[in-house]
N, C-alpha and C positions, 0 to 999 in steps of 0.2 A: 298224537304222534302216530299211532298206528293207521295204516291206510290199506284198506283192502278194495281192489278194482275186480269185479267179477265179468268176465266176457263170455257170453255163451251164444250159441248158434239157435237156441230155443226161443219161443215166445214165453213171457213170463206173465201170467194171469194176474198175480198180486205182487208187484214189484215193491209197495209199500211193507207188505209183510216180511219179504226176502231181506229188504233193507234193514229193518228193526231186528231181525232174527240174527243177520250177520253182525251188526254192531254189537249187539249182546253177546253174541258167541266170541268175537274178538276180544272184547274186553275182559271176558271170564279167562278165556284160553290164554291170552297174553298177559294177564294180571295187571292191566292197564285201566285207569277211570275211563267210564264210556264217555264221558265228555271230552276226551282227547281222540276218540277214535272217528275215522272217516271212511264211508263206503259209498262206492259208486258201482253202478250196473249197467252194463250195455247188453242188450238183448238183441237176437236176430242178427247176428254178425255173420258174415260170410266166414265160416270157418270149415276146416277139414283136418282130422287126425286119423292117421294110418291108413290113409287114402280114402276114406269114408266120411261122408257128411251126417253120420248117425250123431244123435245128442252128444254134445261134448262142451267142455268149459275150460277156460283159463283163469287162474286167480293169480292176481300179483299183489303180494303182500310186502308192505315196506314199513320199518319202524326203527325206533331208536333202540336197539337191542332185539335180539329173536328170543323166542322160547327156548328154554335149555333142551327140553325134550322136543325136537322137531318132528320125529316120527308121530308122537300124540298130537301134536299141533295139525299135522297134515291130515290125521284121521279125523280129527274135529271138522276141520274144513270140508273134506270130502262128504263126510255124514250131513252137514249142513246143506250142502248143493244135492246129494242124493234124496234128502228128505223134502226140500222145497222143488227142485226141479227133475227128479227122477233120474238123474245122470248118474252111472255106475262110475266107481272109483278108478277103474281103467280107463275111462275117457276124460280124465280130468288131470291137468297139469297144475301144479303150484310153483311159483318163483318165490323165494324169501330173499329179501334184501335187508340187511342191516346198514343203515345209514348212519354217517356220522353227525354228531349235534351240530356242528358248524355249517352242515350242509343242509339242514332242515330248517326252513323259515316259518315264523308264525308270530302274528300281531306286530308286525314292522320290525321284527329281529330275528335272531336265530335261537336255538335251544342251546 
């Protein structure tokens, strides 16, 4: 159910390590089993934030229910990106979307 899409203008030297860390981080922070977590990464995107092409990232998080403490969740995700890509928290935007069960398809059906 949880899906995290990471888009950055940076080159990622070890995408596999970032994907694994992101999957584990989302699972733990969202309180969801990792076997339901999906993570995608798009590197070297043409991006600009605050009129600058300095390192930046946009995270799109979607799930059936959001963590109750969204500030703590934002902190965990910003820390993940800072640790793996060196991007400061003030250069990261995070969108969090709570999806309705009937609008989330899986395994030929919906939740």
